[in-house]
PyMOL CGO cylinders between C-alpha atoms (Angstrom):
from pymol import cmd
from pymol.cgo import CYLINDER

trace = [
    CYLINDER, -15.72, -3.12, -2.20, -16.06, -0.55, -4.95, 0.3, 1, 1, 1, 1, 1, 1,
    CYLINDER, -16.06, -0.55, -4.95, -14.45, -0.71, -8.34, 0.3, 1, 1, 1, 1, 1, 1,
    CYLINDER, -14.45, -0.71, -8.34, -13.12, 2.66, -9.52, 0.3, 1, 1, 1, 1, 1, 1,
    CYLINDER, -13.12, 2.66, -9.52, -12.34, 3.72, -13.05, 0.3, 1, 1, 1, 1, 1, 1,
    CYLINDER, -12.34, 3.72, -13.05, -8.66, 3.04, -13.63, 0.3, 1, 1, 1, 1, 1, 1,
    CYLINDER, -8.66, 3.04, -13.63, -6.22, 5.91, -13.70, 0.3, 1, 1, 1, 1, 1, 1,
    CYLINDER, -6.22, 5.91, -13.70, -4.53, 6.46, -17.07, 0.3, 1, 1, 1, 1, 1, 1,
    CYLINDER, -4.53, 6.46, -17.07, -0.94, 6.06, -15.94, 0.3, 1, 1, 1, 1, 1, 1,
    CYLINDER, -0.94, 6.06, -15.94, 0.27, 7.22, -19.34, 0.3, 1, 1, 1, 1, 1, 1,
    CYLINDER, 0.27, 7.22, -19.34, -1.32, 10.65, -18.90, 0.3, 1, 1, 1, 1, 1, 1,
    CYLINDER, -1.32, 10.65, -18.90, 0.71, 13.68, -17.98, 0.3, 1, 1, 1, 1, 1, 1,
    CYLINDER, 0.71, 13.68, -17.98, 1.44, 14.30, -14.29, 0.3, 1, 1, 1, 1, 1, 1,
    CYLINDER, 1.44, 14.30, -14.29, -1.28, 16.95, -13.67, 0.3, 1, 1, 1, 1, 1, 1,
    CYLINDER, -1.28, 16.95, -13.67, -3.91, 14.70, -15.25, 0.3, 1, 1, 1, 1, 1, 1,
    CYLINDER, -3.91, 14.70, -15.25, -2.82, 11.74, -13.10, 0.3, 1, 1, 1, 1, 1, 1,
    CYLINDER, -2.82, 11.74, -13.10, -2.87, 13.86, -9.94, 0.3, 1, 1, 1, 1, 1, 1,
    CYLINDER, -2.87, 13.86, -9.94, -6.28, 15.39, -10.79, 0.3, 1, 1, 1, 1, 1, 1,
    CYLINDER, -6.28, 15.39, -10.79, -7.84, 11.98, -11.43, 0.3, 1, 1, 1, 1, 1, 1,
    CYLINDER, -7.84, 11.98, -11.43, -6.40, 10.56, -8.22, 0.3, 1, 1, 1, 1, 1, 1,
    CYLINDER, -6.40, 10.56, -8.22, -7.81, 13.54, -6.30, 0.3, 1, 1, 1, 1, 1, 1,
    CYLINDER, -7.81, 13.54, -6.30, -11.20, 13.08, -7.96, 0.3, 1, 1, 1, 1, 1, 1,
    CYLINDER, -11.20, 13.08, -7.96, -11.30, 9.44, -6.87, 0.3, 1, 1, 1, 1, 1, 1,
    CYLINDER, -11.30, 9.44, -6.87, -10.28, 10.27, -3.31, 0.3, 1, 1, 1, 1, 1, 1,
    CYLINDER, -10.28, 10.27, -3.31, -12.87, 13.05, -3.05, 0.3, 1, 1, 1, 1, 1, 1,
    CYLINDER, -12.87, 13.05, -3.05, -15.69, 10.99, -4.56, 0.3, 1, 1, 1, 1, 1, 1,
    CYLINDER, -15.69, 10.99, -4.56, -16.77, 9.60, -1.18, 0.3, 1, 1, 1, 1, 1, 1,
    CYLINDER, -16.77, 9.60, -1.18, -15.17, 6.24, -1.72, 0.3, 1, 1, 1, 1, 1, 1,
    CYLINDER, -15.17, 6.24, -1.72, -13.02, 6.63, 1.40, 0.3, 1, 1, 1, 1, 1, 1,
    CYLINDER, -13.02, 6.63, 1.40, -15.98, 7.35, 3.71, 0.3, 1, 1, 1, 1, 1, 1,
    CYLINDER, -15.98, 7.35, 3.71, -15.95, 4.00, 5.57, 0.3, 1, 1, 1, 1, 1, 1,
    CYLINDER, -15.95, 4.00, 5.57, -12.16, 3.98, 5.90, 0.3, 1, 1, 1, 1, 1, 1,
    CYLINDER, -12.16, 3.98, 5.90, -11.77, 0.78, 3.88, 0.3, 1, 1, 1, 1, 1, 1,
    CYLINDER, -11.77, 0.78, 3.88, -10.16, 2.00, 0.71, 0.3, 1, 1, 1, 1, 1, 1,
    CYLINDER, -10.16, 2.00, 0.71, -6.68, 1.31, -0.57, 0.3, 1, 1, 1, 1, 1, 1,
    CYLINDER, -6.68, 1.31, -0.57, -5.46, 3.24, -3.60, 0.3, 1, 1, 1, 1, 1, 1,
    CYLINDER, -5.46, 3.24, -3.60, -2.96, 1.22, -5.59, 0.3, 1, 1, 1, 1, 1, 1,
    CYLINDER, -2.96, 1.22, -5.59, -2.00, 0.51, -9.16, 0.3, 1, 1, 1, 1, 1, 1,
    CYLINDER, -2.00, 0.51, -9.16, -3.94, -2.78, -9.19, 0.3, 1, 1, 1, 1, 1, 1,
    CYLINDER, -3.94, -2.78, -9.19, -1.39, -4.59, -11.34, 0.3, 1, 1, 1, 1, 1, 1,
    CYLINDER, -1.39, -4.59, -11.34, -1.99, -2.22, -14.25, 0.3, 1, 1, 1, 1, 1, 1,
    CYLINDER, -1.99, -2.22, -14.25, 1.31, -0.41, -13.98, 0.3, 1, 1, 1, 1, 1, 1,
    CYLINDER, 1.31, -0.41, -13.98, 3.07, -0.91, -17.31, 0.3, 1, 1, 1, 1, 1, 1,
    CYLINDER, 3.07, -0.91, -17.31, 6.87, -1.30, -17.31, 0.3, 1, 1, 1, 1, 1, 1,
    CYLINDER, 6.87, -1.30, -17.31, 7.26, 2.00, -19.22, 0.3, 1, 1, 1, 1, 1, 1,
    CYLINDER, 7.26, 2.00, -19.22, 5.11, 4.05, -16.83, 0.3, 1, 1, 1, 1, 1, 1,
    CYLINDER, 5.11, 4.05, -16.83, 6.98, 7.24, -15.95, 0.3, 1, 1, 1, 1, 1, 1,
    CYLINDER, 6.98, 7.24, -15.95, 8.11, 7.36, -12.33, 0.3, 1, 1, 1, 1, 1, 1,
    CYLINDER, 8.11, 7.36, -12.33, 6.81, 10.93, -12.22, 0.3, 1, 1, 1, 1, 1, 1,
    CYLINDER, 6.81, 10.93, -12.22, 3.27, 9.64, -12.69, 0.3, 1, 1, 1, 1, 1, 1,
    CYLINDER, 3.27, 9.64, -12.69, 3.60, 7.30, -9.71, 0.3, 1, 1, 1, 1, 1, 1,
    CYLINDER, 3.60, 7.30, -9.71, 4.98, 10.25, -7.74, 0.3, 1, 1, 1, 1, 1, 1,
    CYLINDER, 4.98, 10.25, -7.74, 1.92, 12.32, -8.83, 0.3, 1, 1, 1, 1, 1, 1,
    CYLINDER, 1.92, 12.32, -8.83, -0.41, 9.67, -7.41, 0.3, 1, 1, 1, 1, 1, 1,
    CYLINDER, -0.41, 9.67, -7.41, 1.54, 9.68, -4.14, 0.3, 1, 1, 1, 1, 1, 1,
    CYLINDER, 1.54, 9.68, -4.14, 1.37, 13.49, -3.99, 0.3, 1, 1, 1, 1, 1, 1,
    CYLINDER, 1.37, 13.49, -3.99, -2.40, 13.45, -4.58, 0.3, 1, 1, 1, 1, 1, 1,
    CYLINDER, -2.40, 13.45, -4.58, -2.82, 10.90, -1.79, 0.3, 1, 1, 1, 1, 1, 1,
    CYLINDER, -2.82, 10.90, -1.79, -0.95, 13.17, 0.58, 0.3, 1, 1, 1, 1, 1, 1,
    CYLINDER, -0.95, 13.17, 0.58, -3.06, 16.14, -0.50, 0.3, 1, 1, 1, 1, 1, 1,
    CYLINDER, -3.06, 16.14, -0.50, -6.54, 14.58, -0.74, 0.3, 1, 1, 1, 1, 1, 1,
    CYLINDER, -6.54, 14.58, -0.74, -6.34, 11.35, 1.24, 0.3, 1, 1, 1, 1, 1, 1,
    CYLINDER, -6.34, 11.35, 1.24, -6.48, 10.65, 4.91, 0.3, 1, 1, 1, 1, 1, 1,
    CYLINDER, -6.48, 10.65, 4.91, -5.51, 7.92, 7.31, 0.3, 1, 1, 1, 1, 1, 1,
    CYLINDER, -5.51, 7.92, 7.31, -7.44, 6.89, 10.37, 0.3, 1, 1, 1, 1, 1, 1,
]
cmd.load_cgo(trace, "trace")
């Protein structure tokens, strides 16, 4: 299992989406055993838009199966 640099959930939406895309395109998903999640680091004041930006990046850069 690989440890990836945490995403700065307080960043603006484009930054969050870019960093998520960078992680997904880094080769970490090659063996199909990667789950992208907040890892318990999601602060109560995190904007919902930032979580939506991560979801959008997963749809754009991620894959399933």
